[in-house]
C-alpha positions in Angstrom: 5.2 27.4 15.4 4.9 28.8 11.8 8.7 28.9 11.4 9.8 26.6 14.3 8.7 23.1 13.4 10.7 20.4 15.2 9.3 17.4 13.4 8.9 13.8 14.5 7.7 11.1 11.9 6.2 8.1 13.6 6.5 5.0 11.3 9.3 4.7 8.7 7.7 2.6 6.0 6.7 3.4 2.5 4.9 6.6 3.6 7.0 7.8 6.6 10.5 7.5 5.2 10.0 9.7 2.0 8.1 12.2 4.1 10.8 12.3 6.7 13.5 12.8 4.1 11.7 15.7 2.4 11.0 17.5 5.6 14.6 17.0 6.8 15.8 19.2 4.0 14.2 22.2 5.7 13.6 21.2 9.3 15.2 19.1 12.0 13.5 15.7 11.9 13.4 12.7 14.1 12.4 9.5 12.3 10.9 7.0 14.9 10.0 3.4 14.4 9.6 0.5 16.9 11.5 -1.8 14.6 15.1 -1.4 15.7 16.5 -3.3 12.7 14.8 -0.8 10.4 16.2 2.1 12.4 19.7 0.8 12.4 19.6 0.1 8.6 18.3 3.7 7.9 21.0 5.2 10.1 23.5 3.2 8.0 21.9 4.5 4.7 20.1 1.3 3.8 16.4 1.3 2.7 14.9 -2.1 2.0 11.7 -0.6 0.7 13.7 1.0 -2.2 11.5 4.2 -1.9 14.3 6.5 -0.7 17.0 8.0 -2.9 20.0 6.5 -1.2 22.2 9.5 -1.7 19.5 11.7 -0.1 19.1 9.3 2.8 22.9 9.2 3.5 23.2 13.0 3.1 20.3 13.8 5.4 21.6 11.4 8.1 25.0 13.2 7.9 23.2 16.6 8.2 21.3 15.3 11.2 24.5 14.4 12.9 25.9 17.9 12.4 23.0 19.4 14.3 23.0 22.6 12.2 19.2 23.0 12.0 18.0 20.4 9.5 18.7 16.8 8.7 17.4 13.6 10.2 18.1 11.2 13.0 16.4 7.8 13.2 15.6 6.3 16.5 13.5 3.8 18.4 13.9 5.6 21.7 10.8 7.4 22.8 12.6 9.9 25.0 14.2 11.4 21.9 10.7 12.5 20.7 10.3 15.0 23.5 12.2 17.8 21.8 9.7 17.7 18.9 6.6 20.0 18.6 5.1 18.6 15.4 4.3 14.9 15.3 3.2 13.1 12.0 1.9 9.6 12.4 2.3 7.3 9.3 1.8 3.9 10.8 -0.2 1.1 9.0 -3.9 0.8 9.3 -4.7 -2.7 8.1 -7.8 -4.8 8.4 -8.3 -8.0 10.4 -9.4 -11.5 9.2 -13.0 -10.3 9.3 -12.3 -7.2 7.1 -12.8 -4.9 10.0 -10.4 -1.9 10.7 -7.5 -2.8 12.9 -6.6 0.5 14.7 -4.2 -1.1 17.1 -1.0 0.3 15.4 -2.6 3.7 15.1 -3.8 3.9 18.7 -0.5 2.6 20.0 1.3 5.3 18.1 -1.2 7.8 19.5 -0.5 6.6 23.1 3.2 7.0 22.4 2.8 10.6 21.3 0.4 11.4 24.1 3.1 10.4 26.6 5.5 13.1 25.2 2.9 15.7 24.2 3.3 19.3 25.4 1.3 22.5 25.3 1.2 24.0 21.8 2.2 20.8 20.0 0.5 19.6 16.8 -0.3 16.0 15.9 -0.9 15.2 12.2 -2.2 11.9 11.0 -1.5 10.6 7.6 -2.6 7.0 8.1 -5.7 6.1 6.1 -8.8 6.0 8.4 -12.6 6.3 8.2 -14.1 9.8 8.5 -14.2 10.9 12.1 -11.4 8.6 13.3 -8.9 11.3 14.2 -11.2 13.3 16.4 -13.4 10.5 17.7 -10.8 7.7 18.3 -7.4 9.3 18.4 -7.9 12.6 20.2 -9.5 11.1 23.3 -6.4 8.9 23.6 -4.1 11.9 23.3 -6.1 13.8 26.0 -6.2 10.8 28.3 -2.5 10.0 28.1 -1.2 13.6 28.1 -3.7 15.2 30.5 -3.9 18.1 28.0 -7.0 19.6 26.4 -7.7 19.3 22.7 -7.8 22.6 20.7 -6.7 24.4 23.8 -3.4 22.8 24.8 -2.6 20.8 21.7 -4.0 20.6 18.1 -4.5 18.0 15.4 -4.5 17.8 11.6 -5.1 15.2 9.0 -3.3 15.0 5.6 -3.9 11.7 3.8 -0.8 9.9 2.3 -0.8 9.6 -1.4 2.4 7.6 -1.8 2.5 5.3 -4.9 5.1 2.6 -4.0 7.7 2.0 -6.8 6.7 5.1 -8.8 9.8 7.2 -9.5 7.9 9.9 -11.4 4.8 10.6 -9.2 6.9 10.9 -6.0 5.8 12.6 -2.7 6.6 16.2 -3.8 4.9 15.7 -7.2 1.5 14.7 -5.9 -0.9 17.4 -4.7 -1.5 17.1 -0.9 -4.8 17.4 0.9 -4.4 19.1 4.3 -6.7 20.0 7.3 -6.5 21.1 10.9 -8.6 21.1 14.0 -9.2 24.9 13.8 -8.7 27.5 11.0 -5.4 28.8 12.4 -3.9 25.4 12.8 -5.2 24.3 9.4 -3.3 27.2 7.9 -0.1 26.3 9.8 -0.3 22.7 8.7 -1.1 23.7 5.1 1.9 26.0 5.0 4.1 23.2 6.5 3.2 20.9 3.6 3.4 23.7 1.0 7.1 24.1 2.0 7.9 20.7 0.5 5.2 19.7 -1.9 6.0 21.1 -5.4 2.5 20.1 -6.7 0.8 22.3 -4.1 -1.8 21.6 -1.5 -5.6 21.5 -1.1 -6.8 22.8 2.3 -10.0 20.8 3.2 -12.6 22.6 5.3 -12.4 20.0 8.1 -10.4 16.9 9.3 -13.4 14.7 8.6 -13.6 15.9 4.9 -9.9 15.2 4.5 -10.4 11.7 5.9 -13.3 11.0 3.7 -11.5 12.2 0.6 -8.8 9.5 1.1 -11.4 6.8 1.7 -13.3 7.5 -1.5 -10.1 7.9 -3.7 -9.3 4.2 -3.3 -12.9 3.0 -3.1 -13.6 4.6 -6.5 -10.6 2.7 -8.0 -11.7 -0.5 -6.4 -15.2 -0.3 -7.8 -13.9 0.6 -11.3 -11.6 -2.4 -11.3 -14.3 -4.7 -9.9 -16.4 -3.8 -12.9 -13.8 -4.9 -15.4 -13.1 -7.9 -13.3 -16.7 -8.9 -13.4 -16.6 -8.4 -17.2 -13.6 -10.8 -17.3 -15.7 -13.4 -15.5 -18.5 -12.9 -18.0 -16.4 -12.8 -21.1 -14.5 -15.9 -20.1 -17.7 -17.9 -20.3 -18.4 -16.4 -23.7 -15.0 -17.3 -24.9 -13.9 -13.8 -25.8 -10.8 -11.9 -24.6 -11.6 -9.1 -22.1 -8.7 -7.0 -23.2 -9.9 -7.1 -26.8 -13.3 -5.8 -25.7 -11.7 -3.1 -23.6 -9.4 -2.0 -26.4 -12.4 -1.7 -28.7 -14.5 0.2 -26.2 -11.6 2.5 -25.4 -11.8 4.0 -28.9 -14.6 6.1 -27.4 -13.2 9.3 -25.9 -14.9 9.0 -22.5 -14.4 5.3 -21.8 -12.2 4.7 -18.7 -9.7 2.1 -19.7 -9.3 0.0 -16.5 -7.8 -3.4 -16.7 -8.9 -6.6 -14.9 -6.5 -8.1 -12.3 -5.7 -8.9 -8.7 -6.5 -6.0 -6.3 -4.1 -6.0 -3.3 -1.7 -3.6 -1.6 -2.1 -1.4 1.4 -4.8 0.9 0.0 -7.2 -0.2 -2.7 -7.9 -3.6 -1.2 -8.2 -2.2 2.3 -9.6 1.3 2.4 -13.1 0.5 1.2 -13.6 -1.6 4.3 -12.9 1.4 6.4 -15.5 3.4 4.7 -18.0 0.5 4.8 -17.3 0.1 8.6 -18.1 3.7 9.3 -21.3 3.6 7.1 -22.5 0.5 8.9 -21.9 2.0 12.3 -24.3 4.7 11.3 -27.0 2.3 10.1 -26.3 2.2 6.4 -25.2 -1.0 4.7 -23.1 -0.1 1.6 -24.2 -2.0 -1.5 -21.8 -0.9 -4.3 -18.7 -0.7 -2.2 -19.0 -4.1 -0.7 -20.2 -5.8 -3.9 -17.0 -4.5 -5.6 -14.9 -6.0 -2.8 -16.6 -9.3 -3.3 -15.9 -9.4 -7.0 -12.3 -8.4 -6.6 -11.7 -10.9 -3.7 -12.7 -13.9 -5.9 -10.2 -13.2 -8.7 -7.4 -15.3 -7.3 -9.7 -18.2 -7.0 -11.0 -17.7 -10.6 -7.4 -17.6 -11.9 -6.4 -20.8 -10.1 -9.6 -22.6 -11.2 -9.0 -21.5 -14.8 -5.5 -22.9 -14.7 -6.8 -26.2 -13.4 -9.3 -26.5 -16.2 -6.7 -25.8 -18.8 -4.4 -28.4 -17.3 -7.2 -31.0 -17.4 -7.8 -30.1 -21.1 -4.1 -30.8 -21.7 -4.3 -34.2 -20.0 -2.4 -33.3 -16.9 -2.8 -35.4 -13.7 -3.6 -32.6 -11.3 -2.5 -34.0 -8.0 1.3 -33.6 -7.7 1.7 -31.5 -10.8 4.3 -28.7 -10.6 3.2 -25.1 -11.0 5.3 -21.9 -11.0 3.9 -18.6 -10.0 6.0 -15.7 -11.2 5.7 -12.7 -8.8 4.4 -12.2 -5.3 4.6 -8.4 -4.6 1.3 -6.5 -5.0 2.6 -4.5 -8.0 5.3 -4.6 -10.6 9.0 -3.6 -10.0 8.4 -3.0 -6.3 9.3 -5.0 -3.2 6.0 -4.2 -1.4 4.2 -7.5 -0.5 1.5 -5.9 1.8 -1.9 -7.5 1.2 -0.6 -9.4 -1.9 -3.5 -11.3 -3.5 -1.1 -13.7 -5.2 -1.6 -15.7 -2.0 -5.1 -16.5 -3.1 -3.9 -18.1 -6.3 -1.3 -20.1 -4.3 -3.7 -21.3 -1.7 -6.3 -22.4 -4.2 -3.8 -24.3 -6.3 -2.4 -26.0 -3.1 -5.9 -27.2 -2.2 -6.0 -29.1 -5.5 -2.9 -30.9 -4.5 -0.4 -29.1 -6.8 3.2 -28.6 -6.0 3.5 -24.8 -6.2 6.7 -22.7 -6.4 6.7 -18.9 -6.2 9.6 -16.9 -7.7 10.0 -13.1 -7.2 13.3 -11.4 -7.5 11.9 -8.2 -6.0 10.3 -9.6 -2.8 12.1 -10.0 0.5 12.2 -13.7 1.1 12.5 -13.5 4.8 9.6 -11.1 5.1 7.4 -13.3 2.8 8.1 -16.3 5.0 7.4 -14.4 8.2 4.2 -12.8 6.9 2.8 -15.6 4.7 4.6 -18.8 5.7 5.8 -19.3 2.1 9.4 -20.0 1.1 10.1 -18.2 -2.2 12.5 -20.2 -4.5 15.9 -18.7 -5.3 15.6 -19.4 -9.0 13.1 -21.0 -11.4 15.3 -23.8 -12.9 13.1 -26.8 -13.6 10.2 -27.8 -15.9 6.7 -27.0 -14.8 3.3 -28.3 -15.8 1.8 -24.8 -15.5 3.2 -21.2 -15.2 1.2 -18.3 -13.9 2.5 -14.8 -14.5 1.0 -13.0 -11.5 3.1 -9.8 -11.4 4.5 -8.0 -14.5 8.0 -7.4 -13.3 10.2 -6.3 -16.2 12.2 -9.4 -15.6 9.2 -11.6 -16.5 8.0 -9.8 -19.7 10.4 -11.5 -22.1 11.0 -14.6 -20.0 12.3 -17.6 -22.0 9.5 -20.1 -21.3 11.2 -22.9 -23.4 13.5 -23.9 -20.6 10.6 -24.0 -18.0 7.9 -25.7 -20.0 7.1 -28.8 -21.9 4.9 -29.4 -24.9 1.6 -29.5 -23.0 2.4 -27.0 -20.2 -0.2 -24.4 -19.4 0.8 -20.7 -19.3 -1.7 -18.2 -17.8 -0.9 -14.4 -18.1 -2.9 -12.5 -15.5 -1.4 -9.2 -16.6 -1.9 -9.6 -20.4 1.7 -8.5 -21.1 3.2 -11.6 -22.8 2.9 -12.5 -26.4 -0.4 -14.1 -27.1 1.2 -17.0 -29.0 3.1 -18.0 -25.8 0.1 -18.2 -23.5 -3.0 -20.4 -23.2 -5.1 -17.7 -21.5 -4.9 -14.3 -20.1 -7.0 -12.1 -17.8 
């Protein structure tokens, strides 16, 4: 196994595709996804997530077709997975409407692998989970479906993903990778496998559960830090002082952590703390700090919308029927990723006040946004608005000419604090 990995990547999104491409430069790789359209696009050298280097993608597809020992082939056919001996699962692990972990995609992928699992195979999970999930939830499914025995017939590992969507500097190979395995020998094999592609190196955790926990706290820590400055923004707004001015002053001390207030969305920071909280509660402990941070961050969209309404009233706008433009819908700047975008909270709150709300985002996939959120993004902002909310700091919005979109008493709210102060009525 040490030198004979036949790799299958299950899930070809923001995590799976970059991983599949890097491994395919040294090993034969099957990239599997249940979305046939996604598979067909990738085989044609098209990546709508914009995470892949298109030249790399096209080259590795060509290498895969040659069958010379490396390269990649994308498929949605389960039977093509049978030749693999190392399976890496990178499917989404979202939360439901009650903020509880939704393991359905993970367990369905696990069932799929269980149906093709053979003696000696290794299954590695990269999807973010709570500590214990791999061995307590996934392994029993693998055993049941395959009829094989864990740590005797097959083995498992966990290596949490650390992909930063849209970041072209901190790419997969430039971020240190945590690895783990279900016994010391397999842990070493898995660590060596990742070392073969990760330039930044690896950290071999002492157990799968430790590796799972490390991922959970990475994002919970960021969530809590951001919730602190978000709470400061709520307080300082009542005092009539600018939060960013306060942060800039405090940051002159060497050990101050300069976090900024804002919406907290995306596939990690706004989701992972709930996984950790779920596990804690199942063991009889109700997390205080983690969940309080989530409550603060979850109210920021409502706060922004209500602030816009107050400013509009101050400028003598009739609220019902007024037109508002929200610039940006993705969860971060210069990236097409709309997973768990909290811009939806601003939109929903403004709609409840009876406003006519447009959303413009040149990065977001309009069809996907409509399918996922039921919102039709406009093709272009080309009329005059009573209020404009900068929700995402895409480069295209930083130097936006507001004069053609606003009138004398229009309200401009900058949630990212990136626009010139003299152009905005308020910022977060």
